[in-house]
C-alpha positions as CSV (number, residue, x, y, z in Angstrom):
1,X,-63.1,60.6,-30.6
2,X,-64.9,57.9,-32.6
3,X,-68.4,58.9,-33.8
4,X,-71.1,56.2,-33.6
5,X,-74.9,56.0,-33.4
6,X,-76.3,57.7,-30.4
7,X,-77.1,55.3,-27.6
8,X,-75.7,52.3,-29.3
9,X,-72.5,50.4,-28.8
10,X,-69.5,51.5,-30.9
11,X,-68.6,49.5,-34.0
12,X,-65.4,51.3,-35.0
13,X,-62.9,50.7,-32.1
14,X,-61.9,47.1,-31.7
15,X,-62.8,45.5,-28.4
16,X,-60.1,45.6,-25.8
17,X,-57.8,42.7,-26.6
18,X,-56.8,40.1,-24.0
19,X,-53.6,41.3,-22.4
20,X,-50.6,39.0,-22.6
21,X,-47.9,37.9,-20.2
22,X,-49.7,39.3,-17.1
23,X,-50.4,37.9,-13.7
24,X,-54.1,37.4,-13.9
25,X,-55.1,34.9,-16.6
26,X,-57.9,32.9,-15.0
27,X,-61.5,33.9,-15.7
28,X,-63.8,33.7,-12.7
29,X,-67.5,32.9,-12.8
30,X,-70.3,33.0,-10.3
31,X,-72.4,30.2,-8.8
32,X,-75.5,30.3,-6.7
33,X,-73.4,30.3,-3.5
34,X,-70.1,32.0,-4.5
35,X,-69.6,35.3,-6.3
36,X,-66.2,34.3,-7.8
37,X,-65.1,30.8,-8.6
38,X,-62.3,29.6,-10.9
39,X,-62.8,26.9,-13.6
40,X,-61.6,24.2,-11.1
41,X,-64.5,25.2,-8.8
42,X,-62.3,26.9,-6.1
43,X,-64.0,30.0,-4.6
44,X,-62.0,33.3,-4.7
45,X,-62.8,35.8,-1.9
46,X,-62.1,39.0,-3.7
47,X,-61.1,41.8,-1.3
48,X,-59.9,45.2,-2.2
49,X,-60.4,48.9,-2.2
50,X,-62.6,51.1,-4.4
51,X,-60.3,53.2,-6.6
52,X,-60.8,56.0,-9.1
53,X,-58.5,55.4,-12.1
54,X,-59.7,58.4,-14.2
55,X,-59.0,61.9,-12.9
56,X,-59.5,64.0,-16.0
57,X,-61.5,63.0,-19.1
58,X,-58.7,64.3,-21.5
59,X,-55.6,63.4,-19.4
60,X,-54.0,60.0,-19.5
61,X,-52.5,60.5,-16.0
62,X,-53.5,57.7,-13.7
63,X,-52.2,55.5,-10.8
64,X,-48.8,54.0,-11.7
65,X,-47.8,50.4,-11.6
66,X,-46.3,50.8,-8.1
67,X,-49.7,51.7,-6.7
68,X,-51.3,48.5,-7.9
69,X,-48.3,46.5,-6.8
70,X,-48.6,48.0,-3.4
71,X,-52.3,47.1,-3.2
72,X,-51.5,43.5,-4.1
73,X,-48.5,43.4,-1.7
74,X,-50.7,44.6,1.1
75,X,-52.8,41.4,0.6
76,X,-55.7,42.6,-1.5
77,X,-56.9,40.5,-4.5
78,X,-59.1,43.0,-6.4
79,X,-60.0,46.6,-7.1
80,X,-63.4,48.1,-7.8
81,X,-62.8,50.8,-10.4
82,X,-65.2,53.7,-10.1
83,X,-66.0,55.1,-13.6
84,X,-67.8,58.3,-14.6
85,X,-70.0,58.0,-17.7
86,X,-69.6,61.7,-18.6
87,X,-65.9,61.2,-19.1
88,X,-66.4,58.5,-21.7
89,X,-69.3,60.0,-23.6
90,X,-69.6,63.7,-23.0
91,X,-71.4,64.2,-26.3
92,X,-74.2,62.1,-27.6
93,X,-72.9,59.7,-30.3
94,X,-69.2,60.3,-29.6
95,X,-66.7,58.3,-27.5
96,X,-63.8,60.0,-25.7
97,X,-60.9,57.6,-26.6
98,X,-58.6,59.3,-24.1
99,X,-60.8,58.1,-21.3
100,X,-61.0,54.6,-22.7
101,X,-57.2,54.5,-23.2
102,X,-56.6,55.6,-19.6
103,X,-59.0,52.9,-18.4
104,X,-57.1,50.3,-20.5
105,X,-53.9,51.4,-18.8
106,X,-55.4,51.0,-15.4
107,X,-56.8,47.6,-16.1
108,X,-53.4,46.5,-17.5
109,X,-51.6,47.6,-14.4
110,X,-54.1,46.0,-12.0
111,X,-53.8,42.8,-14.0
112,X,-50.0,42.9,-14.0
113,X,-50.1,43.3,-10.3
114,X,-52.2,40.2,-9.9
115,X,-55.4,42.0,-9.1
116,X,-58.9,41.3,-10.4
117,X,-61.0,44.3,-11.5
118,X,-64.7,45.0,-10.9
119,X,-65.8,47.8,-13.3
120,X,-68.3,50.1,-11.6
121,X,-69.5,51.3,-15.0
122,X,-72.0,54.1,-14.3
123,X,-71.4,55.5,-10.9
124,X,-74.6,57.3,-9.9
125,X,-74.2,59.8,-7.0
126,X,-74.9,63.4,-6.2
127,X,-77.4,65.7,-7.7
128,X,-79.7,65.8,-9.6
129,X,-81.1,62.4,-8.4
130,X,-77.8,60.6,-8.8
131,X,-76.9,62.2,-12.1
132,X,-73.8,64.2,-11.1
133,X,-71.6,62.1,-13.5
134,X,-74.3,61.4,-16.1
135,X,-73.5,63.4,-19.3
136,X,-75.6,66.5,-19.7
137,X,-77.2,65.2,-22.9
138,X,-78.3,62.0,-21.2
139,X,-79.9,63.4,-18.1
140,X,-83.6,63.1,-17.2
141,X,-85.7,65.5,-15.2
142,X,-87.0,63.8,-12.1
143,X,-90.7,64.2,-11.4
144,X,-92.3,64.9,-8.0
145,X,-94.5,61.8,-8.4
146,X,-91.5,59.6,-8.9
147,X,-92.5,58.4,-12.4
148,X,-89.1,59.7,-13.7
149,X,-86.1,59.0,-11.5
150,X,-82.3,59.2,-12.0
151,X,-82.0,55.6,-13.1
152,X,-84.2,56.4,-16.1
153,X,-81.1,58.2,-17.6
154,X,-79.3,54.9,-17.7
155,X,-82.1,52.8,-19.0
156,X,-83.0,55.3,-21.7
157,X,-79.6,56.6,-22.8
158,X,-76.8,54.5,-21.1
159,X,-77.2,51.0,-22.5
160,X,-74.9,51.8,-25.5
161,X,-72.2,52.8,-23.1
162,X,-72.6,49.6,-21.1
163,X,-72.4,47.6,-24.3
164,X,-69.3,49.5,-25.3
165,X,-67.6,48.5,-22.0
166,X,-68.7,44.9,-22.5
167,X,-67.6,44.8,-26.1
168,X,-64.1,46.0,-25.2
169,X,-63.5,43.8,-22.1
170,X,-65.4,40.6,-22.9
171,X,-62.1,38.7,-23.6
172,X,-60.3,40.1,-20.5
173,X,-60.1,37.6,-17.7
174,X,-58.8,40.2,-15.2
175,X,-62.2,41.9,-15.4
176,X,-64.1,39.7,-12.9
177,X,-67.4,41.6,-13.1
178,X,-69.3,44.5,-14.5
179,X,-71.2,46.5,-11.8
180,X,-73.3,48.4,-14.4
181,X,-75.0,50.9,-12.1
182,X,-73.8,52.1,-8.7
183,X,-76.6,52.6,-6.2
184,X,-79.3,52.9,-8.8
185,X,-81.5,55.9,-8.1
186,X,-84.9,54.1,-8.1
187,X,-87.1,54.4,-5.0
188,X,-87.1,51.3,-2.8
189,X,-90.9,51.2,-3.1
190,X,-90.4,50.5,-6.8
191,X,-88.2,47.4,-6.5
192,X,-90.2,45.6,-9.2
193,X,-89.5,48.4,-11.6
194,X,-85.8,48.4,-10.6
195,X,-85.6,44.7,-11.5
196,X,-87.4,45.3,-14.8
197,X,-84.7,47.9,-15.5
198,X,-82.0,45.3,-14.7
199,X,-83.6,43.0,-17.2
200,X,-82.9,45.5,-19.9
201,X,-79.4,46.2,-18.6
202,X,-78.4,42.6,-18.3
203,X,-79.8,41.8,-21.8
204,X,-77.9,44.7,-23.3
205,X,-74.6,43.6,-21.8
206,X,-75.2,39.9,-22.7
207,X,-75.7,40.9,-26.3
208,X,-72.0,41.8,-26.3
209,X,-70.5,39.6,-23.6
210,X,-72.1,36.3,-22.7
211,X,-69.7,35.3,-19.9
212,X,-68.4,38.0,-17.6
213,X,-70.1,38.3,-14.3
214,X,-72.7,41.1,-13.9
215,X,-73.6,42.6,-10.5
216,X,-77.1,43.8,-9.5
217,X,-77.5,46.3,-6.7
218,X,-80.5,47.2,-4.6
219,X,-81.6,50.9,-4.5
220,X,-79.3,53.2,-2.6
221,X,-76.9,50.4,-1.5
222,X,-78.9,48.1,0.8
223,X,-82.7,48.7,0.3
224,X,-84.8,45.6,1.1
225,X,-86.1,43.9,-2.1
226,X,-89.2,41.7,-1.7
227,X,-89.0,38.3,-3.3
228,X,-92.1,39.1,-5.2
229,X,-90.3,41.8,-7.1
230,X,-88.2,39.3,-8.9
231,X,-91.1,38.3,-11.1
232,X,-90.1,41.5,-13.0
233,X,-86.5,40.2,-13.6
234,X,-86.7,38.2,-16.8
235,X,-83.3,38.3,-18.6
236,X,-82.6,35.9,-21.4
237,X,-79.7,34.5,-19.3
238,X,-79.5,34.3,-15.5
239,X,-76.1,32.9,-15.4
240,X,-73.1,34.6,-13.7
241,X,-75.1,37.2,-11.8
242,X,-74.1,38.6,-8.4
243,X,-76.1,40.5,-5.9
244,X,-73.9,43.4,-4.6
245,X,-74.8,45.2,-1.4
246,X,-73.3,48.4,0.0
247,X,-73.2,47.8,3.7
248,X,-72.7,50.9,5.8
249,X,-75.2,50.0,8.5
250,X,-73.8,50.5,12.0
251,X,-76.4,48.7,14.0
252,X,-78.2,51.8,15.3
253,X,-81.6,50.6,16.6
254,X,-83.3,53.6,15.1
255,X,-82.3,52.5,11.6
256,X,-82.2,49.2,9.9
257,X,-85.1,47.4,8.3
258,X,-87.4,47.1,11.3
259,X,-87.2,50.4,13.2
260,X,-87.7,53.7,11.4
261,X,-86.6,52.4,8.0
262,X,-87.4,54.9,5.3
263,X,-89.2,52.9,2.6
264,X,-89.3,55.9,0.3
265,X,-85.6,56.4,-0.1
266,X,-84.2,53.0,1.0
267,X,-82.0,54.8,3.5
268,X,-82.1,54.7,7.3
269,X,-83.7,57.7,8.9
270,X,-80.7,58.1,11.2
271,X,-77.1,58.9,10.1
272,X,-74.9,56.0,9.2
273,X,-71.1,55.7,8.5
274,X,-71.6,56.4,4.8
275,X,-71.7,60.1,5.7
276,X,-68.1,60.0,6.9
277,X,-69.0,61.6,10.3
278,X,-71.1,58.9,12.1
279,X,-69.3,56.5,14.4
280,X,-70.2,53.0,15.8
281,X,-71.2,51.6,19.1
282,X,-69.9,48.1,19.5
283,X,-72.9,47.3,21.6
284,X,-74.8,47.1,18.3
285,X,-72.7,44.3,16.9
286,X,-75.5,41.7,16.8
287,X,-77.7,44.0,14.6
288,X,-75.0,44.1,11.9
289,X,-75.6,40.4,11.3
290,X,-79.4,40.7,11.5
291,X,-79.3,43.5,8.9
292,X,-77.1,41.6,6.5
293,X,-79.1,38.4,6.8
294,X,-82.1,40.1,5.1
295,X,-80.0,40.4,2.0
296,X,-78.5,37.0,2.3
297,X,-81.9,35.3,2.6
298,X,-83.3,37.2,-0.4
299,X,-80.2,36.4,-2.5
300,X,-80.2,32.7,-1.5
301,X,-83.9,32.4,-2.5
302,X,-83.1,33.8,-5.9
303,X,-80.0,31.7,-6.4
304,X,-77.6,34.7,-6.3
305,X,-74.3,35.0,-4.5
306,X,-73.4,38.2,-2.6
307,X,-70.4,40.5,-2.8
308,X,-70.1,43.6,-0.6
309,X,-69.3,46.4,-3.1
310,X,-68.8,49.1,-0.5
311,X,-68.4,49.6,3.2
312,X,-66.5,52.0,5.4
313,X,-66.4,54.4,8.3
314,X,-64.8,57.8,8.7
315,X,-61.2,57.9,9.9
316,X,-60.8,58.6,13.7
317,X,-64.4,58.3,14.6
318,X,-65.8,56.6,17.7
319,X,-65.6,52.8,17.3
320,X,-63.7,53.0,13.9
321,X,-61.4,50.1,14.4
322,X,-64.0,47.9,16.1
323,X,-66.5,48.6,13.3
324,X,-63.9,47.3,10.8
325,X,-63.2,44.2,13.0
326,X,-66.9,43.4,13.4
327,X,-67.8,43.9,9.8
328,X,-64.8,41.9,8.5
329,X,-65.5,39.0,10.9
330,X,-69.1,39.0,9.8
331,X,-68.2,38.9,6.1
332,X,-65.7,36.2,6.7
333,X,-68.2,34.1,8.6
334,X,-70.5,34.2,5.6
335,X,-67.7,33.6,3.0
336,X,-68.2,37.0,1.4
337,X,-65.7,39.2,-0.4
338,X,-65.8,43.0,0.1
339,X,-64.4,46.3,-1.0
340,X,-63.6,49.3,1.2
341,X,-64.7,52.8,0.3
342,X,-62.1,54.0,-0.7
343,X,-58.4,53.8,-1.5
344,X,-57.6,57.5,-1.7
345,X,-59.7,60.7,-1.4
346,X,-59.2,64.4,-0.9
347,X,-55.4,64.5,-0.9
348,X,-55.2,61.6,1.5
349,X,-57.3,63.5,4.0
350,X,-60.7,62.3,3.1
351,X,-62.6,60.4,5.9
352,X,-62.4,57.0,4.2
353,X,-58.9,57.3,2.6
354,X,-56.8,54.2,3.2
355,X,-53.6,56.0,2.4
356,X,-52.3,59.4,3.5
357,X,-51.1,62.3,1.3
358,X,-47.7,60.4,0.8
359,X,-49.5,57.2,-0.3
360,X,-48.5,55.5,3.0
361,X,-51.0,52.9,4.3
362,X,-52.9,53.9,7.4
363,X,-52.3,51.6,10.3
364,X,-55.9,50.3,10.5
365,X,-55.8,48.9,7.0
366,X,-54.4,45.6,8.4
367,X,-57.8,45.1,10.1
368,X,-59.4,44.6,6.7
369,X,-58.0,41.1,6.6
């Protein structure tokens, strides 16, 4: 471990050097209409799975080169790497170099396969209030009145970790974007505060990396954000920013933004496919587009492109294949890239797993194209 000042970027380890003689060498940037564009102005529709490259904080075992080669050969162009903050900084002021080394191996292998990488830096999920993978030392205690929520742990204690990631990967063209906080646990009624938080997050990253794309997420994946809330978003640099939505909506008329939407949590009041057990009625297809258009209109008004960071439906559920067909057709019609949740889970038996226990692709994966 390298010891540094608590809550600040590390100074001792050198930043991750640019990798040589690998397939991905072109840096991508964002425009107001496209999330990923090369220097010649050609848009790249990044499509891939969410993948977890770190399995144990102190074990370097990770997916081998053949796995990334297989993902590329299947036709994918990117991977969204889900990271857990507590693996990298289990103790305040100390960095776990084993975790950083394992991540470097994963990025190298993805790059060698010809895949771009989106780093999901602080993956908030679970209890308490999204802090399952927040280090114990960095956690906050949520209050009943909502004045303290899970995202406060990141804003108060996590900016140094985000700066460390940026410091190490700022020269790496294979890293197409930082997604600093997954599904930030901030009530959807506090979207102005969420965007104020993102001001601090973006400024912290830009202090170490002035070029790599940065993703912003609404609360809980797809909460509606009023245009007025963006008056709280005042970063020093608004370049290369991407709005990233997690789109699990299945068109259920009891959910969505207009019927029964829960403004306190940002989640629909009825189950949706993110739970791994809710299916899809193809009769609701039109509602999928209506729901997504809310995010598209908001992003366009703010000059932000959109990338779908997560979507999925449980394996074998009613309407499974048609859900994928309808979502992918919608994304393609809007020129959006997207990432499936997830490549592998629970021994290949998880509801969203794209491969089985023997790493064989499930037949429906071809529908993702």
